[in-house]
TORKE-262965 format. One record per residue (C-alpha): residue number from 1; residue in one letter; x negated, y negated, z. Coordinates in steps of 0.5 Angstrom, whole numbers, m for minus. Each point is the difference from the previous one (the first is absolute). Example, Ala and Ser with C-alpha at 12.3 -4.5 7.8 and 13.67 -1.06 7.14 Angstrom:
! TORKE-262965
<seq: 1&type: A&X: m25&Y: 9&Z: 16> .
<seq: 2&type: S&X: m2&Y: m7&Z: m2> .
END
This chain:
! TORKE-262965
<seq: 1&type: M&X: 36&Y: 79&Z: 20> .
<seq: 2&type: T&X: m3&Y: 6&Z: 2> .
<seq: 3&type: T&X: m3&Y: 5&Z: m5> .
<seq: 4&type: E&X: 4&Y: 6&Z: 2> .
<seq: 5&type: A&X: 6&Y: m5&Z: m1> .
<seq: 6&type: I&X: m2&Y: m2&Z: m7> .
<seq: 7&type: T&X: m2&Y: 7&Z: m2> .
<seq: 8&type: S&X: 7&Y: 3&Z: 2> .
<seq: 9&type: V&X: 3&Y: m4&Z: m7> .
<seq: 10&type: P&X: 3&Y: 7&Z: m4> .
<seq: 11&type: N&X: m5&Y: m2&Z: m6> .
<seq: 12&type: E&X: m3&Y: m5&Z: m5> .
<seq: 13&type: R&X: 8&Y: m1&Z: m3> .
<seq: 14&type: A&X: 2&Y: m1&Z: 6> .
<seq: 15&type: Q&X: m5&Y: m6&Z: 2> .
<seq: 16&type: F&X: 2&Y: m2&Z: m7> .
<seq: 17&type: L&X: 7&Y: m1&Z: 1> .
<seq: 18&type: L&X: m1&Y: m3&Z: 7> .
<seq: 19&type: K&X: m4&Y: m5&Z: m3> .
<seq: 20&type: A&X: 5&Y: m1&Z: m6> .
<seq: 21&type: L&X: 5&Y: m1&Z: 4> .
<seq: 22&type: I&X: m4&Y: m5&Z: 5> .
<seq: 23&type: Q&X: m2&Y: m4&Z: m6> .
<seq: 24&type: R&X: 7&Y: m1&Z: m2> .
<seq: 25&type: F&X: 3&Y: m1&Z: 7> .
<seq: 26&type: I&X: m5&Y: m6&Z: 1> .
<seq: 27&type: R&X: 2&Y: m3&Z: m6> .
<seq: 28&type: D&X: 8&Y: 0&Z: 1> .
<seq: 29&type: G&X: 1&Y: 2&Z: 8> .
<seq: 30&type: Q&X: 6&Y: 5&Z: m2> .
<seq: 31&type: P&X: 0&Y: 8&Z: 1> .
<seq: 32&type: V&X: m3&Y: 3&Z: m5> .
<seq: 33&type: G&X: 4&Y: 6&Z: m4> .
<seq: 34&type: S&X: m2&Y: 6&Z: m4> .
<seq: 35&type: R&X: 1&Y: m2&Z: m6> .
<seq: 36&type: T&X: m3&Y: m7&Z: 1> .
<seq: 37&type: L&X: m6&Y: 4&Z: 3> .
<seq: 38&type: S&X: 0&Y: 4&Z: m6> .
<seq: 39&type: R&X: 0&Y: m5&Z: m6> .
<seq: 40&type: D&X: m6&Y: m4&Z: 5> .
<seq: 41&type: S&X: m4&Y: 6&Z: 0> .
<seq: 42&type: G&X: m1&Y: 2&Z: m7> .
<seq: 43&type: L&X: 0&Y: 7&Z: 2> .
<seq: 44&type: E&X: 4&Y: 5&Z: m3> .
<seq: 45&type: L&X: 4&Y: 2&Z: 6> .
<seq: 46&type: S&X: 8&Y: 1&Z: 0> .
<seq: 47&type: P&X: 3&Y: m4&Z: 6> .
<seq: 48&type: A&X: 2&Y: 7&Z: 4> .
<seq: 49&type: T&X: m8&Y: 0&Z: 0> .
<seq: 50&type: I&X: m1&Y: m6&Z: 3> .
<seq: 51&type: R&X: 6&Y: 0&Z: 5> .
<seq: 52&type: N&X: m4&Y: 7&Z: 2> .
<seq: 53&type: V&X: m7&Y: m4&Z: 2> .
<seq: 54&type: M&X: 4&Y: m7&Z: 2> .
<seq: 55&type: S&X: 2&Y: 6&Z: 6> .
<seq: 56&type: D&X: m6&Y: 3&Z: 1> .
<seq: 57&type: L&X: m3&Y: m7&Z: 1> .
<seq: 58&type: E&X: 6&Y: m2&Z: 4> .
<seq: 59&type: E&X: m2&Y: 6&Z: 5> .
<seq: 60&type: L&X: m7&Y: m2&Z: 0> .
<seq: 61&type: G&X: 2&Y: m7&Z: 2> .
<seq: 62&type: F&X: m2&Y: m4&Z: m6> .
<seq: 63&type: V&X: 7&Y: m2&Z: m2> .
<seq: 64&type: S&X: 7&Y: m1&Z: 2> .
<seq: 65&type: A&X: 7&Y: 0&Z: m2> .
<seq: 66&type: P&X: 3&Y: m7&Z: 3> .
<seq: 67&type: H&X: 8&Y: 0&Z: 0> .
<seq: 68&type: K&X: 1&Y: 7&Z: m3> .
<seq: 69&type: S&X: m2&Y: m4&Z: m6> .
<seq: 70&type: A&X: m2&Y: 4&Z: m6> .
<seq: 71&type: G&X: m7&Y: m4&Z: 0> .
<seq: 72&type: R&X: m6&Y: 1&Z: 5> .
<seq: 73&type: V&X: m4&Y: m5&Z: 2> .
<seq: 74&type: P&X: m7&Y: 0&Z: 3> .
<seq: 75&type: T&X: m2&Y: 2&Z: 7> .
<seq: 76&type: P&X: m6&Y: m4&Z: 4> .
<seq: 77&type: Q&X: m3&Y: 7&Z: 0> .
<seq: 78&type: G&X: 1&Y: m1&Z: m8> .
<seq: 79&type: Y&X: m3&Y: m7&Z: m1> .
<seq: 80&type: R&X: m6&Y: 3&Z: 5> .
<seq: 81&type: L&X: m1&Y: 6&Z: m5> .
<seq: 82&type: F&X: 1&Y: m6&Z: m6> .
<seq: 83&type: V&X: m5&Y: m5&Z: 3> .
<seq: 84&type: D&X: m6&Y: 5&Z: 2> .
<seq: 85&type: T&X: 1&Y: 5&Z: m6> .
<seq: 86&type: L&X: 4&Y: m1&Z: m5> .
<seq: 87&type: V&X: 0&Y: m8&Z: m2> .
<seq: 88&type: R&X: m4&Y: m3&Z: m6> .
<seq: 89&type: Y&X: m3&Y: m7&Z: 3> .
<seq: 90&type: K&X: 0&Y: m5&Z: m5> .
<seq: 91&type: Q&X: m5&Y: m6&Z: 0> .
<seq: 92&type: P&X: 2&Y: m7&Z: 1> .
<seq: 93&type: R&X: 1&Y: m3&Z: m6> .
<seq: 94&type: E&X: m5&Y: m5&Z: m2> .
<seq: 95&type: G&X: 4&Y: m6&Z: 0> .
<seq: 96&type: E&X: 2&Y: 2&Z: 7> .
<seq: 97&type: I&X: m8&Y: 1&Z: 2> .
<seq: 98&type: R&X: m1&Y: m7&Z: m3> .
<seq: 99&type: K&X: 5&Y: m3&Z: 4> .
<seq: 100&type: L&X: m2&Y: 3&Z: 6> .
<seq: 101&type: Q&X: m8&Y: m2&Z: m1> .
<seq: 102&type: S&X: 3&Y: m7&Z: m2> .
<seq: 103&type: Q&X: 4&Y: m1&Z: 6> .
<seq: 104&type: I&X: m5&Y: 2&Z: 5> .
<seq: 105&type: K&X: m6&Y: m3&Z: m3> .
<seq: 106&type: R&X: 4&Y: m7&Z: 0> .
<seq: 107&type: Q&X: 1&Y: 1&Z: 7> .
<seq: 108&type: Q&X: m7&Y: 3&Z: 3> .
<seq: 109&type: D&X: m2&Y: m5&Z: 4> .
<seq: 110&type: D&X: 7&Y: m1&Z: 4> .
<seq: 111&type: P&X: 1&Y: 7&Z: 3> .
<seq: 112&type: D&X: 6&Y: m2&Z: 4> .
<seq: 113&type: A&X: 4&Y: m3&Z: m7> .
<seq: 114&type: L&X: m3&Y: 6&Z: m4> .
<seq: 115&type: L&X: 3&Y: 6&Z: 5> .
<seq: 116&type: G&X: 7&Y: m4&Z: m2> .
<seq: 117&type: S&X: m2&Y: 0&Z: m7> .
<seq: 118&type: V&X: m2&Y: 7&Z: m1> .
<seq: 119&type: S&X: 6&Y: 2&Z: 4> .
<seq: 120&type: S&X: 5&Y: m4&Z: m5> .
<seq: 121&type: L&X: m4&Y: 3&Z: m5> .
<seq: 122&type: L&X: 0&Y: 7&Z: 2> .
<seq: 123&type: S&X: 8&Y: m1&Z: 1> .
<seq: 124&type: S&X: 1&Y: m3&Z: m7> .
<seq: 125&type: L&X: m3&Y: 6&Z: m4> .
<seq: 126&type: T&X: 3&Y: 5&Z: 4> .
<seq: 127&type: K&X: 7&Y: m2&Z: 1> .
<seq: 128&type: L&X: 0&Y: 2&Z: 7> .
<seq: 129&type: A&X: m2&Y: m3&Z: 7> .
<seq: 130&type: S&X: m7&Y: m1&Z: 1> .
<seq: 131&type: I&X: m4&Y: m1&Z: 7> .
<seq: 132&type: V&X: m8&Y: m3&Z: 1> .
<seq: 133&type: T&X: m3&Y: m1&Z: 6> .
<seq: 134&type: A&X: m5&Y: m3&Z: 2> .
<seq: 135&type: P&X: m7&Y: 3&Z: 1> .
<seq: 136&type: R&X: m1&Y: 2&Z: 8> .
<seq: 137&type: G&X: m5&Y: 3&Z: 5> .
<seq: 138&type: Q&X: 1&Y: 8&Z: m1> .
<seq: 139&type: R&X: m2&Y: 1&Z: 7> .
<seq: 140&type: A&X: 2&Y: m3&Z: 8> .
<seq: 141&type: I&X: m6&Y: 2&Z: 4> .
<seq: 142&type: L&X: 2&Y: m1&Z: 7> .
<seq: 143&type: R&X: m5&Y: m5&Z: 4> .
<seq: 144&type: Q&X: 3&Y: m1&Z: 6> .
<seq: 145&type: I&X: 7&Y: 1&Z: 4> .
<seq: 146&type: E&X: 3&Y: m4&Z: 5> .
<seq: 147&type: F&X: 7&Y: 1&Z: 4> .
<seq: 148&type: L&X: 3&Y: m6&Z: 4> .
<seq: 149&type: V&X: 6&Y: 0&Z: 4> .
<seq: 150&type: L&X: 6&Y: m3&Z: m2> .
<seq: 151&type: S&X: 8&Y: m1&Z: 3> .
<seq: 152&type: D&X: 5&Y: 5&Z: 0> .
<seq: 153&type: N&X: m4&Y: 7&Z: m2> .
<seq: 154&type: R&X: m4&Y: m3&Z: m5> .
<seq: 155&type: I&X: m8&Y: 0&Z: m2> .
<seq: 156&type: L&X: m3&Y: m4&Z: m5> .
<seq: 157&type: A&X: m5&Y: 4&Z: m4> .
<seq: 158&type: I&X: m6&Y: m4&Z: m2> .
<seq: 159&type: L&X: m4&Y: 3&Z: m6> .
<seq: 160&type: V&X: m7&Y: m2&Z: m3> .
<seq: 161&type: I&X: 0&Y: 3&Z: m7> .
<seq: 162&type: N&X: m6&Y: 0&Z: m5> .
<seq: 163&type: D&X: m4&Y: m5&Z: 2> .
<seq: 164&type: R&X: 4&Y: m7&Z: 1> .
<seq: 165&type: E&X: 8&Y: 2&Z: 0> .
<seq: 166&type: V&X: 4&Y: 0&Z: 6> .
<seq: 167&type: Q&X: 7&Y: 3&Z: 0> .
<seq: 168&type: N&X: 5&Y: 0&Z: 6> .
<seq: 169&type: R&X: 5&Y: 5&Z: 1> .
<seq: 170&type: I&X: 5&Y: 0&Z: 6> .
<seq: 171&type: L&X: 2&Y: 7&Z: 2> .
<seq: 172&type: H&X: 6&Y: 2&Z: 4> .
<seq: 173&type: T&X: m1&Y: 5&Z: 6> .
<seq: 174&type: A&X: 5&Y: 4&Z: 4> .
<seq: 175&type: Q&X: m3&Y: m4&Z: 7> .
<seq: 176&type: P&X: m5&Y: m5&Z: 2> .
<seq: 177&type: Y&X: m7&Y: 1&Z: 0> .
<seq: 178&type: T&X: m6&Y: m4&Z: 5> .
<seq: 179&type: A&X: m5&Y: m4&Z: m3> .
<seq: 180&type: G&X: m5&Y: 5&Z: 2> .
<seq: 181&type: E&X: 4&Y: 6&Z: m3> .
<seq: 182&type: L&X: m1&Y: m4&Z: m7> .
<seq: 183&type: Q&X: m7&Y: m1&Z: 1> .
<seq: 184&type: K&X: m1&Y: 7&Z: 1> .
<seq: 185&type: A&X: 3&Y: 2&Z: m6> .
<seq: 186&type: A&X: m4&Y: m5&Z: m4> .
<seq: 187&type: N&X: m6&Y: 2&Z: 2> .
<seq: 188&type: F&X: 1&Y: 7&Z: m1> .
<seq: 189&type: I&X: 2&Y: m2&Z: m8> .
<seq: 190&type: N&X: m6&Y: m4&Z: 0> .
<seq: 191&type: D&X: m5&Y: 5&Z: 3> .
<seq: 192&type: N&X: 3&Y: 5&Z: m5> .
<seq: 193&type: Y&X: 3&Y: m2&Z: m6> .
<seq: 194&type: V&X: m4&Y: m7&Z: m2> .
<seq: 195&type: G&X: m3&Y: 0&Z: m7> .
<seq: 196&type: N&X: 6&Y: 5&Z: m3> .
<seq: 197&type: D&X: 5&Y: m1&Z: m5> .
<seq: 198&type: L&X: 7&Y: m1&Z: 3> .
<seq: 199&type: M&X: 3&Y: 5&Z: m3> .
<seq: 200&type: E&X: m5&Y: 5&Z: 2> .
<seq: 201&type: I&X: 0&Y: m2&Z: 7> .
<seq: 202&type: R&X: 8&Y: 1&Z: 1> .
<seq: 203&type: E&X: m1&Y: 7&Z: m2> .
<seq: 204&type: R&X: m5&Y: 1&Z: 4> .
<seq: 205&type: L&X: 3&Y: m3&Z: 6> .
<seq: 206&type: I&X: 6&Y: 5&Z: m1> .
<seq: 207&type: K&X: m4&Y: 5&Z: 0> .
<seq: 208&type: D&X: m5&Y: m2&Z: 6> .
<seq: 209&type: L&X: 6&Y: m2&Z: 4> .
<seq: 210&type: E&X: 3&Y: 7&Z: m1> .
<seq: 211&type: Q&X: m6&Y: 3&Z: 3> .
<seq: 212&type: T&X: 0&Y: m5&Z: 6> .
<seq: 213&type: R&X: 7&Y: 0&Z: 2> .
<seq: 214&type: D&X: m2&Y: 4&Z: 6> .
<seq: 215&type: S&X: m6&Y: m4&Z: 2> .
<seq: 216&type: M&X: 1&Y: m7&Z: m2> .
<seq: 217&type: N&X: 4&Y: m5&Z: 5> .
<seq: 218&type: R&X: 7&Y: m1&Z: m2> .
<seq: 219&type: A&X: 0&Y: m7&Z: m1> .
<seq: 220&type: M&X: m6&Y: 0&Z: m5> .
<seq: 221&type: H&X: 3&Y: 5&Z: m4> .
<seq: 222&type: D&X: 6&Y: m3&Z: m1> .
<seq: 223&type: I&X: m3&Y: m7&Z: m2> .
<seq: 224&type: I&X: m4&Y: 3&Z: m4> .
<seq: 225&type: S&X: 6&Y: 4&Z: m3> .
<seq: 226&type: V&X: 4&Y: m6&Z: m2> .
<seq: 227&type: A&X: m7&Y: m4&Z: m2> .
<seq: 228&type: Q&X: 0&Y: 6&Z: m6> .
<seq: 229&type: S&X: 6&Y: m4&Z: m3> .
<seq: 230&type: A&X: m4&Y: m7&Z: 0> .
<seq: 231&type: M&X: m5&Y: 4&Z: m4> .
<seq: 232&type: E&X: 4&Y: 2&Z: m5> .
<seq: 233&type: D&X: 3&Y: m6&Z: m1> .
<seq: 234&type: A&X: m7&Y: m4&Z: m1> .
<seq: 235&type: A&X: m2&Y: 5&Z: m4> .
<seq: 236&type: S&X: 6&Y: m1&Z: m5> .
<seq: 237&type: P&X: m2&Y: m3&Z: m6> .
<seq: 238&type: Q&X: m1&Y: m8&Z: 0> .
<seq: 239&type: G&X: 1&Y: m5&Z: m5> .
<seq: 240&type: E&X: 4&Y: m3&Z: m6> .
<seq: 241&type: F&X: 3&Y: 3&Z: m6> .
<seq: 242&type: V&X: 4&Y: m2&Z: m6> .
<seq: 243&type: L&X: 6&Y: 2&Z: m3> .
<seq: 244&type: T&X: 4&Y: m1&Z: m6> .
<seq: 245&type: G&X: 5&Y: 3&Z: m4> .
<seq: 246&type: E&X: 4&Y: 3&Z: 5> .
<seq: 247&type: T&X: 6&Y: m3&Z: m5> .
<seq: 248&type: N&X: m2&Y: 5&Z: m5> .
<seq: 249&type: L&X: 2&Y: 6&Z: 4> .
<seq: 250&type: M&X: 7&Y: m2&Z: m2> .
<seq: 251&type: D&X: 0&Y: 2&Z: m7> .
<seq: 252&type: F&X: 0&Y: 7&Z: 2> .
<seq: 253&type: A&X: 7&Y: 3&Z: 2> .
<seq: 254&type: E&X: m3&Y: 5&Z: 5> .
<seq: 255&type: L&X: m2&Y: m6&Z: 4> .
<seq: 256&type: S&X: 5&Y: m6&Z: m2> .
<seq: 257&type: D&X: 5&Y: 1&Z: 5> .
<seq: 258&type: I&X: 0&Y: m4&Z: 6> .
<seq: 259&type: D&X: m1&Y: 4&Z: 6> .
<seq: 260&type: T&X: m7&Y: 3&Z: m4> .
<seq: 261&type: L&X: m2&Y: m7&Z: m1> .
<seq: 262&type: R&X: 1&Y: m3&Z: 6> .
<seq: 263&type: R&X: m4&Y: 6&Z: 4> .
<seq: 264&type: L&X: m6&Y: m1&Z: m5> .
<seq: 265&type: F&X: 0&Y: m8&Z: 0> .
<seq: 266&type: E&X: 0&Y: 1&Z: 8> .
<seq: 267&type: A&X: m5&Y: 5&Z: m1> .
<seq: 268&type: F&X: m4&Y: m5&Z: m4> .
<seq: 269&type: S&X: 1&Y: m6&Z: 4> .
<seq: 270&type: K&X: m4&Y: 4&Z: 6> .
<seq: 271&type: K&X: m7&Y: m1&Z: m1> .
<seq: 272&type: R&X: m2&Y: 4&Z: 5> .
<seq: 273&type: F&X: 3&Y: 6&Z: m3> .
<seq: 274&type: M&X: m2&Y: m2&Z: m7> .
<seq: 275&type: L&X: m7&Y: 0&Z: 3> .
<seq: 276&type: K&X: 0&Y: 7&Z: 3> .
<seq: 277&type: L&X: 3&Y: 2&Z: m6> .
<seq: 278&type: L&X: m5&Y: m2&Z: m4> .
<seq: 279&type: D&X: m6&Y: 2&Z: 5> .
<seq: 280&type: K&X: 2&Y: 7&Z: m2> .
<seq: 281&type: S&X: m5&Y: m1&Z: m6> .
<seq: 282&type: I&X: m5&Y: m5&Z: 2> .
<seq: 283&type: N&X: m5&Y: 6&Z: 1> .
<seq: 284&type: A&X: 2&Y: 3&Z: m7> .
<seq: 285&type: S&X: m5&Y: 2&Z: m6> .
<seq: 286&type: G&X: 5&Y: m3&Z: m5> .
<seq: 287&type: V&X: 7&Y: 0&Z: m2> .
<seq: 288&type: Q&X: 5&Y: 4&Z: 5> .
<seq: 289&type: V&X: 7&Y: 1&Z: m2> .
<seq: 290&type: F&X: 6&Y: 1&Z: 6> .
<seq: 291&type: I&X: 6&Y: 2&Z: m3> .
<seq: 292&type: G&X: 7&Y: 0&Z: 4> .
<seq: 293&type: E&X: m2&Y: 2&Z: 8> .
<seq: 294&type: E&X: m7&Y: 1&Z: m2> .
<seq: 295&type: S&X: m1&Y: m7&Z: 3> .
<seq: 296&type: G&X: 2&Y: 2&Z: 7> .
<seq: 297&type: Y&X: 6&Y: m5&Z: 1> .
<seq: 298&type: Q&X: 7&Y: 2&Z: m1> .
<seq: 299&type: I&X: 2&Y: m7&Z: m3> .
<seq: 300&type: L&X: m4&Y: 2&Z: m6> .
<seq: 301&type: D&X: 2&Y: 6&Z: m2> .
<seq: 302&type: E&X: 3&Y: m2&Z: m6> .
<seq: 303&type: V&X: m6&Y: m4&Z: m3> .
<seq: 304&type: S&X: m7&Y: 2&Z: m2> .
<seq: 305&type: V&X: m6&Y: m4&Z: 2> .
<seq: 306&type: V&X: m7&Y: 0&Z: m4> .
<seq: 307&type: T&X: m6&Y: m3&Z: 3> .
<seq: 308&type: A&X: m7&Y: m1&Z: 0> .
<seq: 309&type: P&X: m4&Y: m3&Z: 3> .
<seq: 310&type: Y&X: m6&Y: m5&Z: m1> .
<seq: 311&type: R&X: m6&Y: m2&Z: 3> .
<seq: 312&type: V&X: m4&Y: m7&Z: 1> .
<seq: 313&type: D&X: m6&Y: 3&Z: 3> .
<seq: 314&type: P&X: m1&Y: 6&Z: 5> .
<seq: 315&type: D&X: 4&Y: m3&Z: 6> .
<seq: 316&type: H&X: 5&Y: m3&Z: m3> .
<seq: 317&type: I&X: 6&Y: 4&Z: m5> .
<seq: 318&type: G&X: 7&Y: m2&Z: m2> .
<seq: 319&type: V&X: 5&Y: 3&Z: m3> .
<seq: 320&type: L&X: 5&Y: m1&Z: m6> .
<seq: 321&type: A&X: 6&Y: 4&Z: m1> .
<seq: 322&type: V&X: 6&Y: 1&Z: m4> .
<seq: 323&type: I&X: 7&Y: 1&Z: 2> .
<seq: 324&type: G&X: 6&Y: 3&Z: m4> .
<seq: 325&type: P&X: 5&Y: 6&Z: m1> .
<seq: 326&type: T&X: m2&Y: 7&Z: 0> .
<seq: 327&type: R&X: 1&Y: m1&Z: m8> .
<seq: 328&type: M&X: m5&Y: m4&Z: m1> .
<seq: 329&type: E&X: m4&Y: 0&Z: m7> .
<seq: 330&type: Y&X: m7&Y: 3&Z: 5> .
<seq: 331&type: D&X: m3&Y: 1&Z: m7> .
<seq: 332&type: R&X: m1&Y: m7&Z: m1> .
<seq: 333&type: V&X: 1&Y: m3&Z: 7> .
<seq: 334&type: V&X: m6&Y: 4&Z: 3> .
<seq: 335&type: P&X: m5&Y: m2&Z: m5> .
<seq: 336&type: I&X: 2&Y: m7&Z: 1> .
<seq: 337&type: V&X: m1&Y: 0&Z: 8> .
<seq: 338&type: D&X: m7&Y: 4&Z: m2> .
<seq: 339&type: I&X: m3&Y: m5&Z: m4> .
<seq: 340&type: T&X: 4&Y: m6&Z: 4> .
<seq: 341&type: A&X: m4&Y: 2&Z: 6> .
<seq: 342&type: R&X: m7&Y: 0&Z: m4> .
<seq: 343&type: L&X: 1&Y: m6&Z: m3> .
<seq: 344&type: L&X: 1&Y: m4&Z: 7> .
<seq: 345&type: A&X: m5&Y: 4&Z: 4> .
<seq: 346&type: S&X: m5&Y: m2&Z: m6> .
<seq: 347&type: A&X: 3&Y: m8&Z: 0> .
<seq: 348&type: L&X: m1&Y: 0&Z: 8> .
<seq: 349&type: N&X: m7&Y: 4&Z: 0> .
<seq: 350&type: P&X: m3&Y: m3&Z: m7> .
<seq: 351&type: H&X: m7&Y: 3&Z: 3> .
<seq: 352&type: S&X: 2&Y: 7&Z: 1> .
END
């Protein structure tokens, strides 16, 4: 939420009523009418006055009135203001913290079992779906690239990344290329870009190819253009994650219809998709909240994702996350995700 959007809320009274509306909607999942809001807010305002304030908030995009209902519901923009400015976060209960500490300590010496246990416990505490990724290296540094000719206008790109990792990618081209042409393209990349992060290389290649379009050999230009996709794939997150509690989402009416659940469960089943989603927060300094379309993936427009990275050492970071409806209890969920990430990092790196 930008400062401009936040300050566009008319006044403190409107913010107070918006907060009361969101809290009621999170609790009940039903549009909130002016009379209900009058009781919940504790303000001595007539329903007519409240309706006027709601109209202002609706015009600003913070609430909407579904299906010609007399009540209103929060929009993603309303939730964003709530999360950033209005909510008062609750510290996890002592019993919840002790349960986390006990479970993490019990399996501290078995990292694989620990990740699964943390994911299950996080799902149990929040009553939502939970994901924990295994820690992985932050950067993918190109050490060497080679191309080999395959049949049917295909090229095998061999990338040596970081110290020992080798990744192979098959690239499809519009026309065949000779071994000599492929070697020239590989030499160009190795001479100019080795030692840099793959995503940085890809961005530089896009810029450099545009500048050298007229002077560079067409075949080499085309080969390097295709090779960009290999670098993007190789730079994409590689690793494992543990997902638990997906069925918890069936308890929320807005997510319980068959089509919505099918789309969500299909997304959950795609390892690459989930890792790319969580990679958005791997370099964050703390908890991040993606509300609806903020995740950048249409399939997640109806849910919110709360993430937090955990650092094992300077080079290895994992991410844990909770996924639930946009009307999740942010005041509870955000602190639980935060402290779980801290406890997990401490367990995996006890000397930090």
